[in-house]
Residue, then its C-alpha position, 0 to 999 in steps of 0.5 A: x383268541x377274542x373277537x369282536x365286530x364295529x358297526x358305523x352307521x353313517x348317513x351315507x354308509x356303513x362302515x364295518x370293522x371285525x378285530x381280533x386279540x391274539x395275545x397282546x396284539x390286536x389283529x384286523x380280520x376284516x374291514x369295509x365299506x357300503x354306500x347307504x340310500x341318502x335320506x333326511x333324518x329329523x324324527x325317531x320315525x325318520x332313523x327307524x326307515x332309515x335303519x330298517x332300509x340299512x339292513x339289508x346292506x348291512x347283511x351284504x356287507x357280513x357276507x362279503x367280508x364273510x364275518x363269523x363274530x356275533x358280538x357287535x359294538x354300534x355307534x350312536x350319532x353324536x348329534x343324538x347323544x347328550x353329554x356334560x362334565x358334572x361335578x359332585x360331593x364325596x359320594x357311594x357309588x349306590x349315590x351317584x346315579x341318583x344324583x346324577x338324575x338330579x343333575x340331569x334335570x339341568x342339562x338333559x331336554x327330556x323327561x328323565x324317564x325317556x333317557x337311559x342315563x350312563x357315566x364315568x368317574x374321571x377323576x375323585x380328589x384327594x377330598x373324596x369329590x368326583x368328576x363325572x362325564x356322563x352321557x344321556x340318550x333317548x330310549x326310542x333312539x336305542x330301541x330302533x338300534x336294539x331292533x335292527x340288530x336284533x333282525x341281523x341275528x347279531x348280539x348288540x353288546x354296547x351302543x357307544x358315542x362317537x367320543x368314547x370310541x374314538x378315545x380307545x384309538x387316540x389311547x392305543x396310537x397316541x400315550x404321550x400326550x396328556x390333554x388332546x383335542x379330536x376333531x371328527x369330521x363328517x359328511x353332514x356332521x361333525x364332533x369336537x372334543x377334549x380328552x385329558x388324561x384318557x377321559x373324555x372332558x368335553x363333546x359337542x356335535x355341529x352340523x358342519x362337514x364335509x358337504x358343506x365345504x362341497x357346498x361352498x365350492x359348489x357354489x363359490x365355483x358354479x359347479x356341480x357338487x360332484x365336480x366340486x367333491x372333486x375339486x375338494x378332494x384334490x386342492x382343499x384349502x392350499x392357497x397356492x392351488x388354482x390362484x386360491x379360488x378353492x381356498x376363497x370359496x372354502x373359508x368361510x365354512x373352515x372359519x365356522x368350524x375353527x370357532x367351535x374349536x377354538x369355544x371347545x378350548x376355551x371350555x376345557x381350560x376352564x374346566x382344566x385349572x387353566x391347561x392348554x391343549x397339546x394336540x390336535x387330533x383330525x379324523x373322519x372323511x374330512x381329515x385329509x383335506x388338503x392343507x387343513x392341518x397345516x391351517x389349523x396349526x397356524x390357526x392355533x399355534x398347535x401340534x395337528x395330526x391326521x390320525x393313524x388307527x392302524x398304526x398298532x394293529x397287525x393289517x397282514x392279514x387282511x387284503x382290503x381295497x383301502x390304502x389304509x396309510x390313507x384312509x386310515x382316519x376315515x375308519x378310526x371311530x368303528x375302528x374304536x367301536x371293535x377295541x371295546x373289551x379289547x383295549x383297557 
């Protein structure tokens, strides 16, 4: 039996999922969430202090969940990651990294000796030409995560972007569609990425999320943020609710998100030779916003689904306060992290 912990440290909470593999089946061993003290993170020093402050909360949550595995895969903030699709001529494996470093000088906004670069070959044509998905992250950022998990007594196997982790969830749960767009709606920011034949083709982060929607309702209806959040969860962007007042307040934010999705679709069509997205998947805390999936379907003319990350996982042995049929989308990212090495 293989066991692994996924840890997703967001700006407002930490989520933990422990998975094991028994034969060909994935089993949920533990799942939990704990609130973190809010902090405005603008610098590496801010990030380091935030993670230091989070250490006690993470340890407490692990103790509460009685988690035994010591190997962990953690998520890096998508907004802190630089990614790009790069096409290269036929090269030997030993030559690829040197070629990517040369290419990275055109899109990585930091000195290359200050970043770590990883890549995945996603296509090799008949002539041997390569299509590669490249990810870069600053070494300073990586070091603060390494320090945190060392202090927690955990073996950090990998730090991953949300696009790579969520790709596993999509692969396990959706295997009949080739071209998928994933919209991961977080509290303060969101991520948009494309998957084509199981490979990530495009990824970007936007500074719009659930908090933006709550704030628009707060300002539009003169409500405090807590009340606005309750209205958001109850009514969303359904035109039939409250004479459309919530919808009217939220639509400018929705249009902002929709425009970013439109741009991502256009880039994907350009990169894939004119092929269109077949399915849109919503994940994250904002995925269950009432009326959102229907509005996106109407806007783009494509099927939209809210991800169900536990549909192929045995959850019968784990007691949790969460209804995973409804709230499972909030744990999609951390579940994808915990799947590393358990899912091919």
